[in-house]
Each structure stands twice: as C-alpha cells, then as structure tokens.
VEXDREN-2710 file (C-alpha; in Angstrom, 1 decimal):
% VEXDREN-2710
k/r/px/py/pz
1/MET/0.0/0.0/0.0
2/GLY/1.0/3.7/0.0
3/SER/1.1/4.0/-3.8
4/ARG/0.0/7.0/-5.6
5/GLU/-2.9/5.1/-7.1
6/SER/-5.8/4.8/-4.6
7/SER/-9.6/4.9/-4.4
8/VAL/-10.7/8.4/-3.6
9/ASP/-14.1/9.6/-2.3
10/SER/-15.6/12.3/-4.5
11/ASP/-16.4/15.5/-2.6
12/LEU/-19.9/15.8/-1.5
13/GLU/-20.0/19.6/-1.3
14/ARG/-21.9/21.3/-4.2
15/ASP/-22.7/24.7/-2.7
16/ARG/-24.6/27.2/-4.9
17/THR/-24.9/30.9/-4.5
18/THR/-27.8/32.9/-3.0
19/ASP/-27.4/36.6/-3.5
20/ALA/-28.0/38.8/-0.5
21/SER/-30.0/41.3/-2.6
22/SER/-32.7/38.6/-3.2
23/CYS/-33.7/38.4/0.4
24/GLU/-37.4/38.5/0.9
25/SER/-39.5/39.7/3.8
26/ASP/-39.5/37.7/7.1
27/ASP/-42.8/36.0/6.3
28/ASN/-41.7/35.1/2.8
29/GLN/-38.4/33.7/4.1
30/GLN/-40.2/31.6/6.6
31/SER/-42.5/30.3/3.9
32/SER/-39.6/29.6/1.6
33/ARG/-37.8/27.6/4.3
34/ARG/-41.0/25.7/5.1
35/ASN/-41.6/24.7/1.5
36/SER/-38.0/23.6/0.9
37/LEU/-38.1/21.5/4.0
38/ASN/-41.3/19.7/2.9
39/GLU/-39.9/19.1/-0.6
40/GLY/-36.3/18.3/0.3
41/THR/-36.9/14.8/1.8
42/ASP/-35.8/12.6/-1.1
43/SER/-32.5/11.2/0.1
44/GLY/-31.4/10.5/-3.5
45/SER/-31.4/14.1/-4.7
46/GLU/-28.1/15.8/-5.0
47/THR/-28.9/19.3/-3.7
48/GLU/-32.1/19.2/-1.6
49/SER/-33.0/22.8/-0.9
50/LEU/-31.7/26.2/0.4
51/ILE/-32.2/27.0/4.0
52/GLY/-31.4/30.5/5.1
53/GLY/-29.5/31.1/1.9
54/SER/-27.1/28.1/2.4
55/THR/-27.0/25.0/0.4
56/VAL/-28.5/21.9/2.0
57/VAL/-26.8/18.8/0.8
58/GLY/-28.7/15.6/0.5
59/HIS/-27.6/12.0/0.3
60/GLN/-25.2/11.3/-2.5
61/LYS/-23.6/8.0/-3.2
62/ILE/-19.8/8.1/-2.8
63/LYS/-18.2/7.2/-6.1
64/LYS/-14.8/5.5/-6.2
65/VAL/-12.5/7.0/-8.8
66/LYS/-9.2/5.6/-10.1
67/ARG/-7.0/7.7/-12.2
68/ARG/-3.4/8.8/-12.1
69/PRO/-1.8/11.1/-11.4
70/HIS/-4.1/12.4/-8.7
71/THR/-3.7/16.1/-7.9
72/ILE/-5.3/18.4/-5.4
73/TYR/-7.5/19.6/-8.3
74/ASP/-9.2/16.3/-8.6
75/GLU/-11.9/17.3/-6.1
76/SER/-15.4/16.8/-7.6
77/GLU/-16.9/16.3/-10.9
78/ASP/-18.8/19.6/-10.9
79/GLU/-15.6/21.6/-10.8
80/GLY/-14.5/23.0/-14.1
81/SER/-12.0/21.0/-16.1
82/SER/-10.1/24.2/-16.9
83/ASP/-8.7/24.1/-13.3
84/LYS/-7.0/20.8/-14.2
85/GLU/-5.5/21.5/-17.5
86/GLU/-2.1/22.6/-16.4
87/LEU/-0.6/22.0/-13.0
88/PRO/1.2/24.8/-11.2
89/ASP/4.9/24.5/-10.8
90/ILE/5.6/25.8/-7.3
91/GLN/9.0/25.8/-5.7
92/ASP/9.9/27.1/-2.3
93/SER/13.5/28.3/-1.7
94/GLN/13.2/28.0/2.1
95/GLU/15.7/25.5/3.6
96/VAL/14.2/22.8/5.7
97/ASP/15.3/22.6/9.3
98/LYS/14.8/18.9/10.2
99/HIS/15.1/19.6/13.9
100/ASN/12.7/22.5/14.3
101/HIS/9.5/21.5/12.5
102/ARG/6.4/23.5/12.0
103/ILE/4.3/20.4/12.2
104/PHE/0.6/19.7/12.0
105/THR/-1.1/20.8/15.2
106/PHE/-4.6/21.3/16.5
107/ASN/-3.5/24.8/17.6
108/LEU/-6.0/24.7/20.5
109/PRO/-5.6/27.0/23.6
110/PHE/-4.1/23.9/25.3
111/GLY/-1.4/22.1/23.3
112/GLY/0.5/22.8/20.1
113/LYS/4.2/22.9/19.3
114/ASN/4.5/26.7/19.2
115/LEU/2.7/29.5/21.0
116/LEU/3.4/31.7/17.9
117/PRO/2.1/30.7/14.4
118/THR/5.7/31.1/13.0
119/SER/9.1/31.9/14.4
120/PRO/9.5/35.7/15.0
121/LEU/13.1/35.6/13.6
122/SER/12.0/33.8/10.5
123/THR/9.2/36.3/10.0
124/LEU/11.6/39.2/10.4
125/LYS/14.1/37.6/8.0
126/ASN/11.4/37.0/5.3
127/THR/10.2/40.5/5.7
128/LEU/13.5/42.3/5.5
129/LEU/15.3/40.1/3.0
130/PRO/13.9/39.6/-0.5
131/ARG/13.4/36.0/-1.3
132/HIS/14.5/34.6/-4.6
133/LYS/11.6/33.5/-6.8
134/THR/12.1/30.5/-9.0
135/GLN/10.9/30.4/-12.5
136/GLY/8.1/28.0/-11.4
137/VAL/6.8/30.5/-8.9
138/LYS/6.7/33.4/-11.4
139/LYS/5.0/31.2/-13.9
140/ASN/2.4/30.2/-11.3
141/GLU/1.8/33.8/-10.3
142/ASP/1.0/34.6/-13.9
143/LYS/-1.3/31.7/-14.2
144/LEU/-3.3/32.7/-11.0
145/ARG/-3.5/36.4/-11.8
146/LYS/-6.8/36.0/-13.5
147/TYR/-8.4/35.0/-10.2
148/ASN/-9.6/37.9/-8.1
149/ARG/-9.1/37.4/-4.3
150/LYS/-11.9/39.8/-3.4
151/GLU/-14.4/37.8/-5.5
152/ILE/-13.2/34.5/-3.9
153/LYS/-13.7/36.0/-0.4
154/GLU/-17.2/37.1/-1.5
155/LYS/-18.0/33.6/-2.5
156/LEU/-17.1/32.4/0.9
157/VAL/-19.3/35.0/2.5
158/ARG/-22.2/33.7/0.4
159/GLN/-21.2/30.2/1.7
160/GLU/-20.2/28.9/-1.7
161/THR/-17.7/26.1/-2.1
162/ILE/-14.6/27.3/-3.9
163/THR/-12.3/25.2/-6.1
164/SER/-8.8/24.2/-5.1
165/ILE/-7.2/26.6/-7.6
166/GLU/-9.2/29.4/-6.0
167/GLU/-7.9/28.2/-2.6
168/LEU/-4.4/28.3/-4.0
169/LYS/-4.9/31.9/-5.1
170/LEU/-6.5/33.0/-1.8
171/PHE/-3.8/31.5/0.4
172/GLN/-0.7/31.5/-1.9
173/ASP/1.2/33.8/0.5
174/GLU/0.4/31.8/3.7
175/LYS/3.6/30.5/5.3
176/GLY/2.5/29.6/8.9
177/ILE/-0.5/28.4/10.8
178/ASP/-2.9/31.1/12.1
179/ASN/-2.7/31.4/15.9
180/VAL/-6.2/30.2/16.8
181/ARG/-5.4/30.8/20.5
182/ALA/-4.7/34.5/19.9
183/MET/-7.9/34.9/17.9
184/ALA/-9.9/33.2/20.8
185/VAL/-8.3/35.5/23.4
186/LYS/-8.9/38.6/21.2
187/ARG/-12.6/37.7/21.0
188/VAL/-12.9/37.7/24.8
189/PHE/-12.3/41.4/24.9
190/ALA/-14.9/42.3/22.3
191/PRO/-17.8/44.3/23.9
192/GLU/-20.3/41.7/22.7
193/ALA/-22.9/42.1/25.5
194/LEU/-23.1/45.8/25.0
195/PHE/-23.2/45.4/21.2
196/HIS/-26.1/42.9/21.5
197/THR/-28.1/45.2/23.8
198/ILE/-27.7/48.2/21.5
199/ARG/-28.5/46.2/18.4
200/GLY/-31.6/44.6/20.1
201/LEU/-33.0/48.1/20.7
202/SER/-32.5/49.3/17.1
203/ILE/-33.5/46.2/15.1
204/ASN/-36.2/46.6/12.5
205/PRO/-38.5/43.6/12.9
206/ASN/-38.7/43.2/9.1
207/GLN/-35.0/43.2/8.6
208/THR/-33.3/40.0/7.5
209/THR/-29.7/38.8/7.3
210/HIS/-28.0/38.2/4.0
211/ASP/-28.9/34.5/4.4
212/GLY/-32.5/35.0/5.1
213/TYR/-32.9/35.0/8.9
214/SER/-35.0/37.5/10.8
215/LYS/-32.6/39.8/12.7
216/ALA/-35.2/40.2/15.4
217/ARG/-35.7/36.5/15.8
218/ILE/-31.9/36.0/16.1
219/GLU/-32.2/38.0/19.3
220/THR/-35.4/36.3/20.6
221/ILE/-34.8/32.6/19.7
222/TRP/-33.2/32.0/23.1
223/GLU/-36.5/32.7/24.7
224/GLU/-38.4/30.4/22.3
225/LEU/-36.4/27.3/23.2
226/GLU/-37.6/24.8/25.7
227/GLY/-36.7/21.3/26.8
228/ASP/-33.5/19.4/27.4
229/ILE/-30.1/20.3/25.8
230/VAL/-26.8/18.5/26.2
231/ILE/-23.5/20.2/25.1
232/LEU/-20.2/18.4/24.7
233/GLY/-16.7/19.5/23.6
234/GLY/-14.1/17.8/21.5
235/TYR/-10.6/16.4/21.5
236/ARG/-8.9/17.5/24.8
237/GLY/-12.2/19.4/25.5
238/SER/-13.2/17.7/28.8
239/ILE/-11.7/18.0/32.3
240/LEU/-10.0/14.8/33.5
241/ARG/-9.3/14.1/37.2
242/ASP/-7.4/11.5/39.2
243/VAL/-9.8/9.2/41.0
244/GLU/-7.8/9.1/44.3
245/THR/-6.6/12.7/44.6
246/LYS/-9.4/14.4/42.7
247/ARG/-6.6/16.6/41.1
248/ARG/-6.9/17.6/37.5
249/ALA/-5.1/15.3/35.2
250/TRP/-6.2/17.6/32.3
251/ILE/-5.5/20.4/31.9
252/PRO/-3.1/20.9/34.8
253/ILE/-1.4/24.3/34.7
254/ARG/1.2/23.2/37.3
255/ALA/2.1/20.1/35.1
256/GLY/2.3/22.4/32.1
257/LEU/4.9/24.4/33.9
258/ASN/6.8/21.2/34.8
259/ILE/6.0/21.6/38.5
260/ARG/3.8/18.5/38.8
261/LYS/3.9/15.2/37.0
262/VAL/0.9/13.9/35.1
263/ASP/0.8/10.6/33.1
264/LEU/-2.0/10.2/30.5
265/LEU/-0.4/7.2/28.8
266/ILE/-2.7/4.2/28.2
267/GLY/-1.2/0.8/27.8
268/PRO/-1.5/-1.1/24.5
269/ARG/-4.0/-3.9/25.6
270/ASP/-7.8/-3.6/25.6
271/GLU/-7.7/-4.3/29.3
272/ASP/-5.5/-1.2/29.7
273/GLU/-8.2/1.0/28.2
274/PHE/-10.7/-0.5/30.7
275/GLU/-8.2/-0.1/33.6
276/THR/-7.5/3.6/33.0
277/GLN/-11.1/4.4/33.6
278/LYS/-10.6/3.2/37.2
279/HIS/-7.9/5.8/37.8
280/ILE/-8.9/8.8/35.6
281/TYR/-12.5/10.1/35.2
282/PRO/-14.1/12.9/33.2
283/ASP/-15.4/15.8/35.2
284/GLY/-17.5/17.9/32.8
285/MET/-16.8/19.8/29.7
286/LEU/-13.8/22.2/29.6
287/THR/-16.0/25.3/28.9
288/HIS/-13.1/27.8/29.2
289/LEU/-9.4/28.1/29.9
290/GLY/-8.4/31.3/31.6
291/PRO/-9.6/34.1/29.4
292/VAL/-10.4/31.8/26.4
293/ASP/-14.1/31.1/26.3
294/VAL/-15.2/27.8/24.6
295/ALA/-18.8/27.6/25.7
296/SER/-19.3/29.1/29.1
297/ARG/-21.2/32.2/27.9
298/LEU/-23.4/30.1/25.6
299/ILE/-24.3/27.8/28.5
300/LYS/-25.1/30.8/30.7
301/ARG/-27.3/32.3/28.0
302/LEU/-29.3/29.1/27.6
303/ARG/-29.6/28.8/31.4
304/ASN/-31.2/32.2/31.5
305/ASN/-34.3/30.6/30.0
306/PRO/-36.1/28.8/32.8
307/ARG/-37.8/26.4/30.3
308/VAL/-34.4/25.1/29.2
309/ASN/-32.5/22.4/31.0
310/ILE/-28.9/22.3/29.7
311/GLU/-26.3/19.9/30.9
312/ASP/-22.7/19.6/29.8
313/PHE/-21.3/16.1/29.0
314/GLY/-17.7/15.4/29.8
315/PHE/-15.9/12.3/28.5
316/ASP/-12.4/10.8/28.5
317/TRP/-11.3/12.0/25.1
318/ARG/-8.4/9.5/25.1
319/LEU/-10.6/6.4/24.7
320/SER/-12.1/4.7/21.7
321/LEU/-15.1/6.8/20.7
322/ASP/-17.6/4.0/21.0
323/ILE/-17.0/4.2/24.8
324/PRO/-18.1/7.8/25.3
325/ALA/-20.8/7.3/22.6
326/LYS/-22.3/4.5/24.8
327/GLN/-22.0/6.8/27.9
328/LEU/-23.7/9.7/26.0
329/ALA/-26.5/7.3/24.9
330/GLU/-27.1/6.3/28.5
331/LYS/-27.3/9.9/29.6
332/LEU/-29.9/10.6/26.9
333/GLN/-31.9/7.6/27.9
334/ASP/-31.9/8.8/31.4
335/ILE/-33.2/12.2/30.3
336/HIS/-35.8/10.6/28.0
337/ARG/-37.2/8.5/30.9
338/LYS/-37.7/11.7/32.9
339/GLN/-39.4/13.6/30.1
340/ARG/-43.2/13.9/30.4
341/VAL/-43.4/14.7/26.7
342/LYS/-41.0/12.3/25.0
343/ARG/-39.3/14.7/22.5
344/GLY/-35.7/13.7/23.0
345/THR/-32.8/16.0/23.6
346/TYR/-31.1/18.7/21.6
347/ILE/-27.3/18.2/21.3
348/ILE/-24.7/20.8/20.7
349/ALA/-21.5/19.0/19.7
350/HIS/-18.2/20.7/19.2
351/SER/-15.3/19.2/17.2
352/MET/-14.8/15.5/18.0
353/GLY/-17.9/15.7/20.1
354/GLY/-19.7/15.7/16.7
355/LEU/-18.4/12.2/15.9
356/ILE/-19.6/10.9/19.3
357/ALA/-23.1/12.6/18.9
358/HIS/-23.3/11.3/15.3
359/LYS/-22.7/7.7/16.5
360/VAL/-25.5/8.0/19.1
361/LEU/-27.7/9.5/16.3
362/GLN/-27.1/6.4/14.2
363/GLU/-27.8/3.9/17.0
364/HIS/-30.4/5.7/19.1
365/THR/-32.1/8.0/16.7
366/SER/-35.3/8.4/18.8
367/LEU/-33.4/9.9/21.7
368/VAL/-32.2/12.8/19.6
369/ARG/-34.4/15.8/19.0
370/GLY/-31.8/17.6/16.9
371/ILE/-28.1/18.2/16.7
372/ILE/-26.0/21.3/16.0
373/TYR/-22.6/20.2/14.8
374/VAL/-20.1/22.9/15.6
375/GLY/-16.8/22.6/13.6
376/ALA/-17.3/18.8/13.7
377/PRO/-14.8/17.1/11.4
378/SER/-15.2/13.9/9.4
379/GLN/-11.4/13.9/9.2
380/CYS/-8.5/16.1/10.2
381/PRO/-5.0/15.2/9.0
382/ASN/-3.6/17.6/11.7
383/ILE/-3.4/14.6/14.0
384/LEU/-0.5/13.2/12.0
385/GLY/1.8/15.8/13.7
386/PRO/1.1/14.8/17.4
387/LEU/1.1/11.1/16.4
388/ARG/4.7/11.3/15.1
389/PHE/6.3/14.2/17.0
390/GLY/4.2/14.6/20.1
391/ASP/2.6/17.8/21.3
392/GLU/3.2/20.3/24.1
393/VAL/1.2/21.6/27.0
394/ILE/2.6/25.1/27.8
395/PHE/6.3/24.0/28.5
396/ASN/5.7/20.3/29.1
397/LYS/6.6/17.9/26.3
398/SER/5.9/14.6/28.1
399/ILE/2.2/14.8/28.8
400/LEU/1.3/14.6/25.1
401/SER/4.4/12.8/23.9
402/ALA/4.3/10.8/20.7
403/GLU/3.8/7.6/22.7
404/ALA/0.9/9.1/24.7
405/ASN/-0.8/10.4/21.5
406/PHE/-0.3/7.0/19.8
407/PHE/-2.0/5.1/22.6
408/MET/-4.9/7.6/22.8
409/ARG/-7.4/5.6/20.8
410/SER/-9.3/8.7/19.8
411/SER/-6.4/10.0/17.8
412/PHE/-7.1/7.6/15.0
413/TYR/-10.6/8.8/14.4
414/PHE/-9.3/11.9/12.7
415/LEU/-7.2/10.0/10.1
416/PRO/-8.1/11.0/6.5
417/PHE/-10.5/8.3/5.3
418/ASP/-9.8/9.3/1.6
419/GLY/-6.0/9.1/2.1
420/ARG/-5.4/12.7/1.2
421/CYS/-2.7/14.7/3.0
422/PHE/0.6/14.9/1.2
423/VAL/1.3/16.5/-2.2
424/ASN/4.3/17.0/-4.4
425/LYS/5.5/20.6/-3.8
426/ALA/6.4/21.1/-7.5
427/THR/3.5/19.4/-9.3
428/PHE/0.8/19.2/-6.6
429/GLU/0.5/15.5/-7.5
430/ARG/-1.1/13.8/-4.5
431/TYR/0.5/10.9/-2.6
432/ASP/-2.6/9.2/-1.3
433/LEU/-1.9/6.8/1.6
434/ASP/-4.2/4.2/3.1
435/PHE/-3.9/5.4/6.7
436/PHE/-5.9/2.3/7.8
437/ASP/-3.3/-0.1/6.5
438/PRO/-0.7/-0.9/9.3
439/ASN/2.0/-1.5/6.6
440/VAL/1.7/2.1/5.6
441/TRP/2.5/3.1/9.2
442/TYR/5.6/0.8/9.3
443/GLU/6.9/2.0/5.9
444/TYR/6.4/5.7/6.4
445/GLY/7.0/5.9/10.1
446/LEU/3.8/7.6/10.9
447/SER/4.5/6.8/14.5
448/PRO/8.1/6.2/15.8
449/LEU/6.7/3.4/17.9
450/VAL/6.0/1.1/14.9
451/SER/8.4/2.5/12.2
452/ASP/10.7/0.3/10.2
453/GLU/13.5/2.4/11.7
454/ARG/12.6/1.1/15.2
455/SER/12.5/-2.5/13.8
456/ARG/16.0/-2.1/12.5
457/GLU/17.2/-0.6/15.7
458/ASN/15.8/-3.5/17.6
459/SER/17.5/-6.0/15.3
460/ASN/20.8/-4.2/15.7
461/SER/20.5/-4.0/19.5
462/SER/20.0/-7.8/19.7
463/SER/23.1/-8.6/17.8
464/PRO/26.2/-10.0/19.6
465/SER/28.3/-7.0/18.8
466/SER/25.7/-4.8/20.4
467/GLU/25.8/-6.8/23.6
468/LYS/29.5/-6.4/23.7
469/ASP/29.2/-2.7/23.3
470/LYS/26.8/-2.6/26.2
471/ASP/29.3/-4.4/28.4
472/LYS/32.0/-1.9/27.4
473/ASP/29.7/1.0/28.3
474/LYS/28.9/-0.7/31.7
475/ASP/32.6/-1.0/32.5
476/LEU/33.4/2.5/31.4
477/PHE/30.6/4.1/33.4
478/SER/30.5/1.6/36.3
479/ILE/30.1/4.4/38.8
480/LEU/26.6/5.2/37.4
481/SER/23.8/2.7/37.0
482/HIS/22.2/2.3/33.6
483/VAL/19.2/4.6/33.2
484/ASP/16.7/3.5/30.5
485/MET/14.9/6.9/30.5
486/ILE/17.9/8.6/28.8
487/ARG/16.7/9.4/25.3
488/LYS/18.5/10.0/22.1
489/PRO/17.3/12.0/19.2
490/SER/16.3/9.8/16.3
491/ILE/17.0/10.2/12.6
492/GLY/14.8/12.6/10.6
493/GLY/13.5/14.6/13.6
494/SER/11.4/11.9/15.1
495/GLU/10.3/11.9/18.7
496/GLU/13.0/11.0/21.2
497/LYS/13.3/7.3/22.0
498/GLY/12.8/5.7/25.4
499/PHE/9.4/4.1/24.9
500/LYS/7.7/2.2/27.6
501/THR/5.9/-0.1/25.1
502/SER/7.6/-2.8/23.1
503/LEU/7.6/-2.8/19.3
504/GLU/5.6/-6.0/19.1
505/ASP/2.9/-4.7/21.5
506/SER/2.8/-1.4/19.6
507/LYS/2.2/-3.2/16.3
508/ASN/-0.5/-5.5/17.7
509/TYR/-2.2/-2.5/19.2
510/LEU/-2.1/-0.5/15.9
511/GLU/-3.6/-3.3/13.9
512/ARG/-6.5/-3.8/16.4
513/THR/-7.1/-0.1/16.7
514/LEU/-7.2/0.7/13.0
515/LYS/-9.8/-2.1/12.4
516/ARG/-11.9/-0.8/15.3
517/THR/-11.7/2.8/14.1
518/ARG/-12.5/1.9/10.5
519/VAL/-15.7/0.0/11.6
520/PHE/-16.8/3.0/13.7
521/LEU/-16.3/5.5/10.8
522/GLU/-18.0/3.3/8.2
523/GLU/-21.1/3.2/10.4
524/LEU/-21.5/7.0/10.2
525/GLN/-22.9/7.0/6.6
526/TYR/-26.4/8.2/5.9
527/ASP/-29.1/5.5/6.1
528/LYS/-32.2/6.3/4.0
529/THR/-34.2/3.7/6.0
530/LYS/-34.0/5.9/9.1
531/GLN/-36.1/8.9/10.1
532/TYR/-33.6/11.4/11.3
533/PRO/-34.3/14.6/13.4
534/PRO/-33.3/18.0/12.0
535/LEU/-29.5/18.5/11.9
536/ALA/-27.7/21.9/11.6
537/MET/-24.1/22.9/11.1
538/VAL/-22.0/25.8/12.4
539/TYR/-18.6/26.0/10.8
540/GLY/-15.8/28.4/9.9
541/ASN/-14.7/29.3/6.4
542/ARG/-12.7/32.5/6.8
543/VAL/-9.5/31.3/8.6
544/PRO/-6.6/29.8/6.6
545/THR/-6.7/26.1/7.4
546/VAL/-4.0/23.5/6.7
547/ARG/-5.2/20.9/4.2
548/GLY/-2.0/19.0/4.0
549/ALA/1.7/19.1/3.6
550/LYS/3.9/19.7/0.6
551/VAL/6.9/17.4/0.2
552/SER/9.5/16.7/-2.5
553/GLY/8.7/13.0/-2.6
554/LEU/7.8/9.9/-0.7
555/GLN/11.1/9.9/1.1
556/GLN/10.3/13.2/2.9
557/ILE/7.2/11.6/4.3
558/LYS/9.3/8.8/5.7
559/ASP/11.8/11.3/7.1
560/GLY/8.9/13.2/8.8
561/ILE/9.6/16.5/7.0
562/TYR/6.1/18.1/7.2
563/ASP/7.3/21.7/7.2
564/GLU/5.4/23.2/4.2
565/PHE/1.6/23.4/4.1
566/TYR/-1.1/24.1/1.6
567/TYR/-4.2/25.9/2.8
568/GLY/-7.9/26.3/2.3
569/PRO/-10.8/28.1/4.0
570/GLY/-11.9/26.7/7.4
571/ASP/-11.8/27.5/11.1
572/GLY/-8.0/27.1/11.5
573/VAL/-8.4/23.4/12.4
574/VAL/-11.2/21.9/10.2
575/HIS/-11.4/22.6/6.5
576/HIS/-14.8/23.6/5.2
577/LYS/-15.0/20.4/3.1
578/TRP/-14.3/18.0/6.0
579/LEU/-17.5/18.7/7.9
580/LEU/-20.0/16.3/9.6
581/PRO/-22.7/15.4/8.9
582/GLU/-22.6/16.7/5.3
583/ARG/-19.5/14.7/4.4
584/ARG/-21.4/11.5/5.3
585/GLY/-24.3/12.3/3.0
586/PHE/-26.7/13.8/5.5
587/PRO/-29.1/16.5/4.5
588/VAL/-29.1/19.5/6.9
589/VAL/-31.7/22.2/7.7
590/ALA/-29.0/24.8/8.0
591/LYS/-25.3/25.3/7.3
592/VAL/-24.2/28.5/9.0
593/ALA/-20.8/30.0/8.3
594/SER/-18.9/31.9/11.0
595/GLU/-15.8/34.2/11.0
596/CYS/-14.7/32.6/14.3
597/ALA/-11.8/30.2/14.7
598/HIS/-12.3/26.6/15.8
599/VAL/-12.1/27.2/19.6
600/SER/-14.5/30.2/19.5
601/LEU/-17.2/28.9/17.2
602/MET/-19.7/28.5/20.0
603/THR/-19.2/32.1/21.1
604/ASP/-20.7/33.2/17.8
605/PHE/-24.2/33.7/19.2
606/GLU/-25.6/34.9/15.8
607/ALA/-24.5/31.7/14.1
608/MET/-25.7/29.5/17.0
609/ALA/-29.1/31.4/17.0
610/LYS/-29.5/30.7/13.2
611/ALA/-28.9/27.0/13.8
612/PHE/-31.5/26.9/16.6
613/ILE/-34.0/28.8/14.5
614/SER/-33.7/26.2/11.7
615/LEU/-34.0/23.3/14.2
616/VAL/-37.1/24.8/15.8
617/ASP/-38.7/25.6/12.4
618/ALA/-38.0/22.1/11.0
619/GLU/-39.5/20.5/14.1
620/ASN/-42.6/22.7/13.9
621/ILE/-43.0/21.9/10.2
622/ALA/-42.6/18.2/10.8
623/SER/-45.2/18.3/13.6
624/GLU/-47.7/20.3/11.4
625/THR/-47.2/17.8/8.5
626/ALA/-47.8/14.9/10.8
627/ARG/-51.0/16.5/12.2
628/LEU/-52.3/17.1/8.7
629/ASN/-51.5/13.6/7.6
630/ASP/-53.4/12.2/10.6
END
C-alpha cells in the first residue's frame, strides 16, 4: 500500500450561491424555508434545498474514482476541467530545518508545538530580506493572476464552495498556521454584550440577514427554546481528574509548567483501556481556559431561559469513541425516561464531540431531538503531527508525547479516510496513503513506535556485537547505574526514544485499533431507511486552514519533513469540506458560516441562533405535517 494510485471519495459539497440582494421579507423567508423542508426529503437528490441562503446537501452515493496522477485539483466532478489543464509549478526556496519542525497541530488553547504561528526571527528575515523567486513561482503567479481574491472571499461570505485553484490563489502567501489561540483571546475582549443590547433596541422587525434569517428573531430565539439540551466538547475538551486525589489530570497548569507530573499514557492492551477508567475520570466539559471562552457564555445564555434544562457532558477523550458514545446514549436515555413529553434531547456537539453525537444518532435516533454540529470534522490530518512528533502543554513535552498520543485511541478517528494529505510541492500531485493499513505506518514511520526504523534498531540492538558494546559501556561508566529513561534524538527529527511499550505490543495495538476505528467510521454513513431529526451545522470558512503538507517526494514523508503546508478556508483546524454530517451524505436544515476560529465557534451567538431557528422551524413543520396527515 501507499502507492499514488488509490480509491478516492468524490467530494460531497456542491454549494450554490444565493445573492444577498434577493432576500425577501421575514414572512416570505419563513414560507420559503417551510416549502424547501417539505420538498427536500428525497434522500437520493443531489442538492435538496436552500435553508437560510445556504446549500442543504442531501444524500449522494460516494463514487470511487481511479486515475493517475491524482492532484489536489481532482476534487469533484462539478468543478470545471479548466482548473486541471495545467498543474502549477511551485518551488519554495526555504531551507528545511529537520530539527525544528512547523508540524501539524490542532493549535488549541491547550497544546500545540508553538505558541506563535511562526518563528519571529523567520518572520523578520522573510520581511527584510527579499526571497528569490524561482521560474516556477513566477510562472504560477502569472497563471493565477486572472483569479480575483476579493471575488473569492465574497463567494465564501455567500457560503459557496470554492475550487482548489481558488484556494491556492487565496492562500498563496500563507507560510504559517494562524494562531487560533490568539484569535480566541482577542474575541474575549470584544464588547459583545453591550453590542447585542444596543442592536436589540435598534433592530427593525422586518430586517433579515443576507442568508434569510429575521434579525429580530436571532435575538429572541433564546426565549423560544424549551426542553433538554446536552452540550459536549471535543478532543482535549473535557476535564480529567485523578480518582484518588481528585486533582486535575487535564488540563493541569502546574504540570504544564513542569511543577507536577501527570501521566496520561494508556497501555496497548484492551484491558488497559478499561483499567485507565478506574484511575482517571471525566469531570465535565472544559468550557473555558483562563480568558479563552469555549462555551461558558453560551451555557449561561441558555440557562437564563427557565424552560431550558442544559447539561454539559464530559468524556475521557483518550478512549475509543464507541465508549463515550455509549455513555452519552445512557445519559440521553436517562433524560428521556424523565421527560413527560418524549421529545428527545437537543445536542450541541463541538469538534470531536460531533463524531460521538453522530454515533449516538445512528444507534439511538429516537433519543435525539436535533443536533447542532459545531466545527465537527469527518477527518482532520492535523493529527499526524502529534502522532509522530508529540505535542506540548505550555512548556511540558511529556504529557502529550508521541507515545501518549499513539495510545490515545481517539487520535485515529481523525485520520483522512480518503487518504489525502501529502502532495508534491512542485507538481501538486497527490501521494494518497491508506492510513488504515498498518503496513503504511511501518513503511512511512507515521509513529516512531511502529516504524521500520525502530524495527532495524531492535534488530541491531539484539546482535552479539551490540551486547559487547553494552558491556563496554557498563565497565566505562560503572560508577553510574544504567538509566533507560535517557533518550537519544532519532533520525529525521522523530520523537526521542525511550518508549515504555515494546515494538511487538505497539504493532499489535495498531492493527486492532485501525480495524476498530474503521468500523466506527464506516457506520456513520447516511441510512435512508431511518427517520432522522433535523440537523444543523455551524462552521468556519474565513480562517486559513491546513489541508495537507507539501513534500519533495515519498522519502520526505518517511523522514517526517512536514514543514510546508497548503491551505484552504476553514476555522483554523477543520477545512470547510471535512464537515460532519454533510460529508457523510446527510441533509441538513441549516449550514451557517462563522468568521470565528475553531475554539471560538460556540461564542458566535448569531451563528448559533440561526442554527437553533432552523432546528425549531424544522421540528414545527414536521409536527404540522404529521398532524395534517393524521
């Protein structure tokens, strides 16, 4: 496996434009949404209807395509062939520093290799010193000149999908990952409450937004809501505590400053995953971290309505996702038993929480009243960085080491199901890899725990000559006892060695986990035999988001040189084409774009209000339709 020829899922996004100038009155907009919901129930249609000005994507069969060479322009059949006629020849004259990677990272307010998006010295050097442009770059700039960046941005405002060549034009000057943390902190100091108060007093009741929502209703929907709501966070988005001491195991500030030791490592056996739950337990959603708000203000606003009962759901985000999915289902069943009117529960699911909520939706559909997926990914190749190089918590490099990330079962649920991540930096030819084939992990060293390099090192260390060398070292340093925790840097910038888990146990674990993960992900597809509740999406499409890495060839993947990225619109973590549930063929009643970054999406009250409006309207329409049919 790992060849350039692979089966590729065709993109499911086929967004169309709805001009803001065509907005009707509030009554007409509500009628339009009502009609489109009634008509858009055929699961076989390609584009069902337009809700609030955004495209509602229905079920589409995933087509397997085989052709070579694959490029990043082979996205979907409805994209113009003109974008694929001639591949850009892009060269970057920057030298690669193998020991100081800008790697894939989730760039959350907790974790990430760098606190700054790029090195300040590198930024200063690139600003002051003119960079040499190769002939390929000049040729490519001429080719892209016909694309207007302002027009591309306007398409994103209208929530249209843009082509890959338009992405290339929009983000051709990007060299580093946007600092999502800084954006989240900046949003904290925006005078949002005062702004909402002033706007509420001055709103014309007949005014609508560019995507067809009543501006007055965006302010009042919070009072319309009633019933039960459960909100859950994503990857690293729940508080974890030690069972005995009740101290925080995540996220511990003292441990981040290397004052206290925390061990989140799970062993390789299935029993180890069960055993860790006896020692570490989730203690609610991580709603904020210092000044960075994730969902605390949203929860407070919903609790201001006495007819709403909102609960946050914490889960151990290190475990296989079927475990927290089962726990969430049990919570929803308990809520359902207490309900006098059996309506089910609204779910607000952020990031990886969307995968968990979606699993519950598939298996316990009747318990779910509706779901708002907030930046929920169907895949996210950013995980390849922590899996190979580890991650950092403030100044601590051991809590989220490469070994800890590898044995966090949840890490594997972000792997690109379509195999896309790496492209040739000169031709943009794709190197599609089957990330669910263990042999690909061994060959390309996607984790240092199972790489061929580690296998060779094990073979060499077991040789007679190696044993003699050990004896020599023992004699030479007989004053000091041998310490296994001393680590040596490995070739190609991989994580330092000194692993607690053997190569054989690591490989057995990998094979079991990839199979288990694949089964979970395959069960998330749309099922036309089921009657689903209304589903809505809140996502970002204004922040430059890493889609993958540019490499010179397959050898650079093996060497772990993931230093150069290519970008597309998203929220800084999740690209706008990787979203649940749309990517899995589900129709949605609303797809609401936000300018916020991944961590801050739930602080965008206007976007969240639009999603709730669409859920409530869809439910009312379904109830009215059922009453008329009776």
